[in-house]
MDTraj code that builds the backbone (N, CA, C; nanometers):
import mdtraj as md
import numpy as np

residues = "UNK UNK UNK UNK UNK UNK UNK UNK UNK UNK UNK UNK UNK UNK UNK UNK UNK UNK UNK UNK UNK UNK UNK UNK UNK UNK UNK UNK UNK UNK UNK UNK UNK UNK UNK UNK UNK UNK UNK UNK UNK UNK UNK UNK UNK UNK UNK UNK UNK UNK UNK UNK UNK UNK UNK UNK UNK UNK UNK UNK UNK UNK UNK UNK UNK UNK UNK UNK UNK UNK UNK UNK UNK UNK UNK UNK UNK UNK UNK UNK UNK UNK UNK UNK UNK UNK UNK UNK UNK UNK UNK UNK UNK UNK UNK UNK UNK UNK UNK UNK UNK UNK UNK UNK UNK UNK UNK UNK UNK UNK UNK UNK UNK UNK UNK UNK UNK UNK UNK UNK UNK UNK UNK UNK UNK UNK UNK UNK UNK UNK UNK UNK UNK UNK UNK UNK UNK UNK UNK UNK UNK UNK UNK UNK UNK UNK UNK UNK UNK UNK UNK UNK UNK UNK UNK UNK UNK UNK UNK UNK UNK UNK UNK UNK UNK UNK UNK UNK UNK UNK UNK".split()
xyz = np.array([
    [23.1745, 4.0301, 0.5504],
    [23.1288, 4.0448, 0.6877],
    [22.9862, 4.1005, 0.6876],
    [22.9039, 4.0467, 0.7765],
    [22.7639, 4.0876, 0.7825],
    [22.7513, 4.2285, 0.8394],
    [22.6578, 4.3028, 0.7838],
    [22.6315, 4.4368, 0.8354],
    [22.5551, 4.4256, 0.9667],
    [22.5528, 4.5337, 1.0411],
    [22.4786, 4.5338, 1.1681],
    [22.3319, 4.5002, 1.1435],
    [22.2766, 4.5521, 1.0369],
    [22.1359, 4.5254, 1.0044],
    [22.1131, 4.3760, 0.9779],
    [22.2018, 4.3128, 0.9021],
    [22.1890, 4.1689, 0.8746],
    [22.2053, 4.0867, 1.0022],
    [22.3023, 4.1243, 1.0842],
    [22.3256, 4.0535, 1.2108],
    [22.2038, 4.0654, 1.3005],
    [22.1491, 4.1846, 1.3121],
    [22.0300, 4.2063, 1.3961],
    [21.9117, 4.1260, 1.3436],
    [21.8927, 4.1243, 1.2132],
    [21.7821, 4.0486, 1.1535],
    [21.7978, 3.8982, 1.1835],
    [21.9199, 3.8470, 1.1684],
    [21.9464, 3.7057, 1.1958],
    [21.9235, 3.6735, 1.3434],
    [21.9767, 3.7548, 1.4320],
    [21.9591, 3.7301, 1.5755],
    [21.8120, 3.7374, 1.6145],
    [21.7377, 3.8307, 1.5578],
    [21.5941, 3.8398, 1.5874],
    [21.5172, 3.7178, 1.5344],
    [21.5599, 3.6629, 1.4219],
    [21.4978, 3.5388, 1.3707],
    [21.5197, 3.4246, 1.4698],
    [21.6401, 3.4168, 1.5270],
    [21.6667, 3.3140, 1.6275],
    [21.5792, 3.3356, 1.7505],
    [21.5681, 3.4594, 1.7972],
    [21.4836, 3.4879, 1.9137],
    [21.3405, 3.4417, 1.8866],
    [21.2867, 3.4775, 1.7714],
    [21.1507, 3.4355, 1.7339],
    [21.1401, 3.2829, 1.7323],
    [21.2373, 3.2163, 1.6726],
    [21.2336, 3.0703, 1.6605],
    [21.2446, 3.0014, 1.7961],
    [21.3293, 3.0526, 1.8837],
    [21.3387, 2.9950, 2.0191],
    [21.2049, 3.0087, 2.0915],
    [21.1415, 3.1243, 2.0788],
    [21.0100, 3.1423, 2.1433],
    [20.9065, 3.0469, 2.0840],
    [20.9125, 3.0254, 1.9532],
    [20.8209, 2.9298, 1.8897],
    [20.8443, 2.7894, 1.9446],
    [20.9691, 2.7506, 1.9602],
    [21.0009, 2.6172, 2.0145],
    [20.9535, 2.6052, 2.1591],
    [20.9732, 2.7091, 2.2386],
    [20.9291, 2.7060, 2.3779],
    [20.7768, 2.6990, 2.3887],
    [20.7058, 2.7596, 2.2938],
    [20.5588, 2.7567, 2.2938],
    [20.5044, 2.6219, 2.2492],
    [20.5842, 2.5442, 2.1787],
    [20.5419, 2.4126, 2.1332],
    [20.4987, 2.4135, 1.9882],
    [20.4877, 2.2927, 1.9309],
    [20.4537, 2.2811, 1.7891],
    [20.3104, 2.3253, 1.7597],
    [20.2812, 2.3508, 1.6340],
    [20.1455, 2.3906, 1.5962],
    [20.0450, 2.2807, 1.6309],
    [19.9255, 2.3213, 1.6612],
    [19.8196, 2.2243, 1.6921],
    [19.7778, 2.1480, 1.5671],
    [19.7888, 2.2137, 1.4528],
    [19.7426, 2.1545, 1.3277],
    [19.8600, 2.1203, 1.2368],
    [19.8914, 1.9898, 1.2200],
    [20.0020, 1.9550, 1.1319],
    [19.9764, 1.9922, 0.9855],
    [19.8534, 2.0256, 0.9514],
    [19.8213, 2.0668, 0.8147],
    [19.8277, 2.2182, 0.7964],
    [19.8734, 2.2888, 0.9002],
    [19.8936, 2.4333, 0.8910],
    [19.9751, 2.4615, 0.7644],
    [19.9347, 2.5583, 0.6835],
    [20.0043, 2.5840, 0.5567],
    [20.1505, 2.6260, 0.5727],
    [20.1899, 2.6689, 0.6918],
    [20.3299, 2.7080, 0.7137],
    [20.4164, 2.5923, 0.7618],
    [20.3551, 2.4760, 0.7850],
    [20.4280, 2.3589, 0.8329],
    [20.4731, 2.2745, 0.7143],
    [20.5974, 2.2356, 0.7146],
    [20.6497, 2.1443, 0.6130],
    [20.6549, 2.0045, 0.6744],
    [20.6449, 1.9021, 0.5918],
    [20.6566, 1.7642, 0.6383],
    [20.7830, 1.7047, 0.5773],
    [20.8601, 1.6329, 0.6594],
    [20.9856, 1.5761, 0.6107],
    [20.9946, 1.4271, 0.6469],
    [21.0289, 1.3476, 0.5473],
    [21.0476, 1.2025, 0.5617],
    [21.1955, 1.1700, 0.5438],
    [21.2339, 1.0495, 0.5845],
    [21.3714, 1.0011, 0.5681],
    [21.4715, 1.1062, 0.6171],
    [21.4431, 1.1633, 0.7313],
    [21.5233, 1.2732, 0.7832],
    [21.6348, 1.2224, 0.8738],
    [21.7365, 1.3023, 0.8817],
    [21.8494, 1.2785, 0.9720],
    [21.9076, 1.4130, 1.0115],
    [21.9549, 1.4256, 1.1358],
    [22.0305, 1.5461, 1.1696],
    [22.1660, 1.5404, 1.1003],
    [22.2153, 1.6544, 1.0604],
    [22.3438, 1.6620, 0.9902],
    [22.4107, 1.7948, 1.0248],
    [22.5374, 1.8014, 0.9965],
    [22.6139, 1.9245, 1.0179],
    [22.6722, 1.9668, 0.8845],
    [22.6545, 2.0938, 0.8545],
    [22.7191, 2.1540, 0.7376],
    [22.7871, 2.2812, 0.7899],
    [22.9178, 2.2886, 0.7706],
    [22.9922, 2.3983, 0.8319],
    [22.9785, 2.3879, 0.9822],
    [22.9290, 2.4923, 1.0454],
    [22.9057, 2.4895, 1.1905],
    [22.7569, 2.4837, 1.2225],
    [22.6752, 2.4523, 1.1238],
    [22.5299, 2.4520, 1.1430],
    [22.4722, 2.3112, 1.1525],
    [22.3926, 2.2887, 1.2563],
    [22.3153, 2.1657, 1.2689],
    [22.1881, 2.1850, 1.1878],
    [22.1569, 2.0905, 1.1004],
    [22.0400, 2.0991, 1.0124],
    [21.9702, 1.9644, 1.0085],
    [21.8589, 1.9570, 0.9380],
    [21.7967, 1.8299, 0.9029],
    [21.8127, 1.8122, 0.7524],
    [21.8371, 1.6898, 0.7117],
    [21.8321, 1.6572, 0.5702],
    [21.7220, 1.5540, 0.5526],
    [21.6591, 1.5523, 0.4394],
    [21.5537, 1.4553, 0.4142],
    [21.4733, 1.4920, 0.2907],
    [21.3575, 1.4314, 0.2808],
    [21.2672, 1.4520, 0.1674],
    [21.1411, 1.5181, 0.2189],
    [21.1150, 1.6388, 0.1742],
    [20.9910, 1.7039, 0.2132],
    [20.8808, 1.6615, 0.1166],
    [20.7663, 1.6278, 0.1743],
    [20.6516, 1.5903, 0.0915],
    [20.5506, 1.7037, 0.0866],
    [20.5701, 1.8015, 0.1724],
    [20.4845, 1.9205, 0.1724],
    [20.5665, 2.0336, 0.2314],
    [20.6087, 2.1231, 0.1488],
    [20.6813, 2.2404, 0.1958],
    [20.6100, 2.3610, 0.1367],
    [20.5782, 2.4601, 0.2194],
    [20.5015, 2.5762, 0.1706],
    [20.5623, 2.6469, 0.0499],
    [20.6938, 2.6470, 0.0392],
    [20.7577, 2.7166, -0.0739],
    [20.8217, 2.6225, -0.1750],
    [20.8655, 2.5054, -0.1302],
    [20.9451, 2.4193, -0.2180],
    [20.8709, 2.2977, -0.2728],
    [20.7595, 2.2613, -0.2109],
    [20.6864, 2.1428, -0.2550],
    [20.7539, 2.0154, -0.2088],
    [20.7631, 1.9156, -0.2975],
    [20.8230, 1.7855, -0.2655],
    [20.9627, 1.7785, -0.3256],
    [21.0630, 1.7915, -0.2391],
    [21.2025, 1.7906, -0.2840],
    [21.2923, 1.7346, -0.1735],
    [21.4129, 1.6927, -0.2112],
    [21.5158, 1.6626, -0.1123],
    [21.5677, 1.7966, -0.0619],
    [21.5794, 1.8078, 0.0700],
    [21.6194, 1.9378, 0.1255],
    [21.7213, 1.9217, 0.2366],
    [21.7821, 2.0343, 0.2685],
    [21.8480, 2.0522, 0.3966],
    [21.7911, 2.1806, 0.4520],
    [21.7578, 2.1773, 0.5781],
    [21.6833, 2.2860, 0.6402],
    [21.7755, 2.3992, 0.6847],
    [21.7127, 2.5045, 0.7341],
    [21.7895, 2.6063, 0.8049],
    [21.8326, 2.5441, 0.9389],
    [21.9032, 2.6188, 1.0180],
    [21.9587, 2.5659, 1.1437],
    [21.8505, 2.5024, 1.2307],
    [21.8778, 2.3831, 1.2763],
    [21.7877, 2.3073, 1.3633],
    [21.8092, 2.3513, 1.5067],
    [21.6990, 2.3881, 1.5758],
    [21.7144, 2.4309, 1.7152],
    [21.6424, 2.3398, 1.8137],
    [21.5467, 2.2567, 1.7661],
    [21.4739, 2.1707, 1.8602],
    [21.4038, 2.0567, 1.7871],
    [21.4071, 1.9388, 1.8479],
    [21.3249, 1.8251, 1.8059],
    [21.2487, 1.7804, 1.9290],
    [21.1184, 1.7610, 1.9156],
    [21.0388, 1.7187, 2.0306],
    [21.0769, 1.5774, 2.0731],
    [21.0528, 1.5473, 2.2004],
    [21.0905, 1.4178, 2.2571],
    [21.0262, 1.3005, 2.1842],
    [20.9050, 1.3206, 2.1321],
    [20.8355, 1.2124, 2.0615],
    [20.8799, 1.1996, 1.9149],
    [20.9748, 1.2827, 1.8738],
    [21.0290, 1.2829, 1.7362],
    [20.9212, 1.3069, 1.6303],
    [20.8197, 1.3846, 1.6663],
    [20.7133, 1.4163, 1.5700],
    [20.7267, 1.5562, 1.5115],
    [20.8049, 1.6432, 1.5769],
    [20.8187, 1.7820, 1.5324],
    [20.9628, 1.8273, 1.5445],
    [21.0031, 1.9137, 1.4529],
    [21.1337, 1.9787, 1.4601],
    [21.1142, 2.1273, 1.4330],
    [21.1881, 2.2078, 1.5063],
    [21.1855, 2.3518, 1.4833],
    [21.3208, 2.3943, 1.4297],
    [21.3188, 2.4614, 1.3163],
    [21.4393, 2.5222, 1.2609],
    [21.4252, 2.6726, 1.2771],
    [21.5247, 2.7457, 1.2366],
    [21.5167, 2.8913, 1.2454],
    [21.4020, 2.9441, 1.1600],
    [21.3716, 2.8766, 1.0511],
    [21.2706, 2.9303, 0.9601],
    [21.1289, 2.8765, 0.9804],
    [21.1124, 2.7542, 1.0351],
    [20.9766, 2.6996, 1.0431],
    [20.9724, 2.5723, 1.1251],
    [20.8467, 2.5258, 1.1475],
    [20.8214, 2.3949, 1.2061],
    [20.8175, 2.2910, 1.0942],
    [20.8663, 2.1713, 1.1245],
    [20.8552, 2.0559, 1.0362],
    [20.7851, 1.9445, 1.1122],
    [20.6834, 1.8845, 1.0509],
    [20.6307, 1.7606, 1.1082],
    [20.7222, 1.6502, 1.0555],
    [20.7593, 1.5606, 1.1447],
    [20.8571, 1.4581, 1.1104],
    [20.7896, 1.3258, 1.0782],
    [20.8272, 1.2693, 0.9655],
    [20.7843, 1.1351, 0.9302],
    [20.8871, 1.0356, 0.9821],
    [20.9051, 0.9296, 0.9101],
    [20.9988, 0.8252, 0.9505],
    [21.1425, 0.8726, 0.9289],
    [21.2273, 0.8582, 1.0333],
    [21.3675, 0.8940, 1.0134],
    [21.4370, 0.7917, 0.9244],
    [21.5431, 0.8346, 0.8599],
    [21.6183, 0.7461, 0.7723],
    [21.6704, 0.6243, 0.8477],
    [21.7103, 0.6420, 0.9737],
    [21.7632, 0.5300, 1.0517],
    [21.6591, 0.4194, 1.0676],
    [21.5309, 0.4547, 1.0811],
    [21.4246, 0.3537, 1.0912],
    [21.4099, 0.2790, 0.9594],
    [21.4199, 0.3518, 0.8505],
    [21.4124, 0.2881, 0.7190],
    [21.5294, 0.1928, 0.6978],
    [21.6474, 0.2366, 0.7387],
    [21.7654, 0.1526, 0.7249],
    [21.7514, 0.0257, 0.8084],
    [21.6964, 0.0388, 0.9284],
    [21.6759, -0.0776, 1.0152],
    [21.5788, -0.1765, 0.9526],
    [21.4793, -0.1271, 0.8789],
    [21.3852, -0.2163, 0.8105],
    [21.4526, -0.2876, 0.6940],
    [21.5425, -0.2170, 0.6250],
    [21.6134, -0.2776, 0.5120],
    [21.7170, -0.3804, 0.5579],
    [21.7801, -0.3516, 0.6718],
    [21.8858, -0.4383, 0.7252],
    [21.8502, -0.4782, 0.8679],
    [21.7540, -0.5689, 0.8858],
    [21.7108, -0.6082, 1.0206],
    [21.8289, -0.6495, 1.1086],
    [21.8219, -0.6066, 1.2340],
    [21.9278, -0.6399, 1.3288],
    [22.0455, -0.5443, 1.3259],
    [22.0410, -0.4459, 1.2365],
    [22.1500, -0.3499, 1.2258],
    [22.1223, -0.2314, 1.3168],
    [22.2211, -0.1939, 1.3962],
    [22.2104, -0.0771, 1.4836],
    [22.2693, 0.0423, 1.4095],
    [22.1929, 0.1477, 1.3935],
    [22.2354, 0.2632, 1.3140],
    [22.2670, 0.3849, 1.4005],
    [22.2295, 0.3838, 1.5274],
    [22.2256, 0.5050, 1.6089],
    [22.3543, 0.5855, 1.6185],
    [22.4719, 0.5251, 1.6106],
    [22.5940, 0.6009, 1.6282],
    [22.6681, 0.6307, 1.4996],
    [22.6084, 0.6033, 1.3877],
    [22.6750, 0.6152, 1.2590],
    [22.6713, 0.7579, 1.2062],
    [22.7841, 0.8059, 1.1586],
    [22.7912, 0.9342, 1.0883],
    [22.8272, 0.9044, 0.9440],
    [22.7577, 0.9674, 0.8531],
    [22.7785, 0.9423, 0.7107],
    [22.8070, 1.0738, 0.6407],
    [22.9124, 1.0773, 0.5594],
    [22.9404, 1.1944, 0.4779],
    [22.8486, 1.1872, 0.3561],
    [22.7539, 1.2783, 0.3505],
    [22.6534, 1.2788, 0.2448],
    [22.7057, 1.3480, 0.1199],
    [22.7786, 1.4541, 0.1386],
    [22.8421, 1.5284, 0.0302],
    [22.9552, 1.6083, 0.0935],
    [23.0435, 1.6656, 0.0147],
    [23.1526, 1.7428, 0.0746],
    [23.0988, 1.8500, 0.1704],
    [23.1456, 1.8442, 0.2937],
    [23.1038, 1.9431, 0.3930],
    [22.9739, 1.9120, 0.4648],
    [22.9080, 1.8003, 0.4337],
    [22.7798, 1.7648, 0.4946],
    [22.7904, 1.6245, 0.5533],
    [22.7741, 1.6145, 0.6860],
    [22.7885, 1.4870, 0.7557],
    [22.6682, 1.4658, 0.8465],
    [22.6061, 1.3477, 0.8409],
    [22.4990, 1.3169, 0.9351],
    [22.5616, 1.2945, 1.0720],
    [22.4837, 1.3191, 1.1771],
    [22.5341, 1.3022, 1.3134],
    [22.4340, 1.2218, 1.3952],
    [22.4828, 1.1478, 1.4950],
    [22.3912, 1.0743, 1.5835],
    [22.2996, 1.1705, 1.6586],
    [22.1823, 1.1233, 1.6972],
    [22.0847, 1.2084, 1.7658],
    [22.1416, 1.2686, 1.8938],
    [22.2216, 1.1923, 1.9688],
    [22.2747, 1.2478, 2.0944],
    [22.3672, 1.3670, 2.0688],
    [22.4364, 1.3686, 1.9563],
    [22.5197, 1.4840, 1.9195],
    [22.4294, 1.6011, 1.8813],
    [22.3240, 1.5725, 1.8065],
    [22.2297, 1.6779, 1.7671],
    [22.1628, 1.7388, 1.8900],
    [22.1233, 1.6555, 1.9848],
    [22.0568, 1.7055, 2.1061],
    [22.1498, 1.7982, 2.1836],
    [22.2750, 1.7591, 2.1956],
    [22.3712, 1.8432, 2.2664],
    [22.3857, 1.9786, 2.1962],
    [22.3935, 1.9771, 2.0642],
    [22.4066, 2.1021, 1.9882],
    [22.2813, 2.1884, 2.0035],
    [22.1618, 2.1247, 1.9993],
    [22.0379, 2.2022, 2.0156],
    [22.0294, 2.2612, 2.1559],
    [22.0714, 2.1844, 2.2563],
    [22.0668, 2.2320, 2.3945],
    [22.1571, 2.3534, 2.4126],
    [22.2719, 2.3559, 2.3423],
    [22.3687, 2.4647, 2.3581],
    [22.3427, 2.5850, 2.2674],
    [22.2471, 2.5756, 2.1778],
    [22.2252, 2.6802, 2.0774],
    [22.1944, 2.8182, 2.1379],
    [22.1049, 2.8297, 2.2386],
    [22.0813, 2.9645, 2.2931],
    [22.2073, 3.0284, 2.3522],
    [22.2921, 2.9465, 2.4179],
    [22.4166, 2.9978, 2.4739],
    [22.5083, 3.0482, 2.3628],
    [22.5164, 2.9758, 2.2540],
    [22.5968, 3.0184, 2.1395],
    [22.5459, 3.1520, 2.0859],
    [22.4134, 3.1658, 2.0752],
    [22.3582, 3.2902, 2.0220],
    [22.3796, 3.4064, 2.1190],
    [22.3784, 3.3794, 2.2498],
    [22.4098, 3.4831, 2.3484],
    [22.5511, 3.5344, 2.3251],
    [22.6440, 3.4413, 2.3050],
    [22.7834, 3.4804, 2.2809],
    [22.7978, 3.5575, 2.1505],
    [22.7253, 3.5148, 2.0473],
    [22.7320, 3.5875, 1.9202],
    [22.6783, 3.7293, 1.9350],
    [22.5667, 3.7439, 2.0068],
    [22.5103, 3.8776, 2.0283],
    [22.6073, 3.9645, 2.1092],
    [22.6694, 3.9055, 2.2131],
    [22.7625, 3.9807, 2.2977],
    [22.8853, 4.0272, 2.2191],
    [22.9260, 3.9495, 2.1205],
    [23.0433, 3.9844, 2.0413],
    [23.0121, 4.0671, 1.9180],
    [22.8852, 4.1041, 1.9033],
    [22.8443, 4.1814, 1.7858],
    [22.8083, 4.3238, 1.8261],
    [22.7588, 4.3971, 1.7311],
    [22.7116, 4.5328, 1.7592],
    [22.5690, 4.5305, 1.8142],
    [22.5148, 4.4107, 1.8389],
    [22.3760, 4.3955, 1.8862],
    [22.3720, 4.3511, 2.0319],
    [22.4549, 4.4119, 2.1145],
    [22.4643, 4.3743, 2.2554],
    [22.3318, 4.3916, 2.3298],
    [22.2444, 4.4760, 2.2772],
    [22.1141, 4.4970, 2.3395],
    [22.0267, 4.3713, 2.3341],
    [22.0635, 4.2735, 2.2502],
    [21.9855, 4.1499, 2.2399],
    [22.0338, 4.0420, 2.3365],
    [22.1467, 4.0648, 2.4021],
    [22.2025, 3.9643, 2.4933],
    [22.1011, 3.9263, 2.6010],
    [22.0339, 4.0235, 2.6609],
    [21.9381, 3.9936, 2.7669],
    [21.8259, 3.9019, 2.7173],
    [21.7782, 3.9248, 2.5959],
    [21.6730, 3.8386, 2.5413],
    [21.7221, 3.6943, 2.5286],
    [21.8456, 3.6769, 2.4815],
    [21.9012, 3.5417, 2.4695],
    [21.9240, 3.4794, 2.6066],
    [21.9664, 3.5591, 2.7039],
    [21.9853, 3.5063, 2.8394],
    [21.8524, 3.4596, 2.8984],
    [21.7449, 3.5326, 2.8711],
    [21.6119, 3.4907, 2.9173],
    [21.5715, 3.3584, 2.8522],
    [21.6020, 3.3435, 2.7252],
    [21.5721, 3.2180, 2.6551],
    [21.6560, 3.1053, 2.7148],
    [21.7846, 3.1315, 2.7385],
    [21.8723, 3.0298, 2.7993],
    [21.8151, 2.9782, 2.9306],
    [21.7569, 3.0678, 3.0112],
    [21.7018, 3.0283, 3.1410],
    [21.5819, 2.9339, 3.1265],
    [21.5129, 2.9389, 3.0144],
    [21.3956, 2.8532, 2.9911],
    [21.4283, 2.7307, 2.9054],
    [21.5481, 2.7257, 2.8518],
    [21.5845, 2.6240, 2.7540],
    [21.6414, 2.5015, 2.8226],
    [21.6175, 2.3826, 2.7708],
    [21.5423, 2.3464, 2.6513],
    [21.3929, 2.3419, 2.6798],
    [21.3112, 2.3346, 2.5738],
    [21.1667, 2.3233, 2.5941],
    [21.1329, 2.2047, 2.6844],
    [21.0218, 2.2145, 2.7531],
    [20.9821, 2.1158, 2.8549],
    [20.9727, 1.9738, 2.8010],
    [20.9462, 1.9557, 2.6724],
    [20.9305, 1.8196, 2.6192],
    [21.0645, 1.7540, 2.5868],
    [21.1761, 1.8219, 2.6142],
    [21.3069, 1.7684, 2.5795],
    [21.3451, 1.6559, 2.6747],
    [21.3776, 1.5373, 2.6214],
    [21.4127, 1.4241, 2.7090],
    [21.5457, 1.4429, 2.7812],
    [21.6238, 1.5410, 2.7428],
    [21.7546, 1.5636, 2.8043],
    [21.7514, 1.6841, 2.8962],
    [21.6326, 1.7218, 2.9432],
    [21.6139, 1.8368, 3.0314],
    [21.7087, 1.8293, 3.1517],
    [21.7252, 1.7125, 3.2104],
    [21.8044, 1.6990, 3.3306],
    [21.9544, 1.7217, 3.3065],
    [21.9974, 1.7182, 3.1826],
    [22.1387, 1.7386, 3.1511],
    [22.1740, 1.8845, 3.1334],
    [22.0811, 1.9739, 3.1570],
    [22.1026, 2.1176, 3.1345],
    [22.2265, 2.1680, 3.2065],
])
top = md.Topology()
chain = top.add_chain()
for i, resn in enumerate(residues, 1):
    res = top.add_residue(resn, chain, resSeq=i)
    for name in ("N", "CA", "C"):
        top.add_atom(name, md.element.get_by_symbol(name[0]), res)
traj = md.Trajectory(xyz[None], top)
């Protein structure tokens, strides 16, 4: 079980990340803290929504196949993703690559088990999970010893999702 200090640190990381998503992506995609990911897909591992793909520039990892920290936002133009740990500039999604390999094939609703416990999910499922993330974190804070953070999450919920979200009207 996580200590109060670990729980508080995790919840504060989410608060910071939500504020970063609400402020919008970095102006400079070459910012040294920005990672670039190609052949990406949203996926679920355990109860966490993540991105999987190939990073071609990651500040700490370089060029490797990765799965990210929890995904909280993808911009409407599919050029940026915000995870709990950082911004990612998005290259071509895996579904676009698959469509080029198999012309006429519709990939949008397909879920693929990538490895035990890791399943890709359709974008509409990912969007729903990202939209609900601040509410989930509010509930986690309320059920923890960090009840003082509930108000911060409620304030984020009132502003969520970021303005560029194409599913804003479904709030």
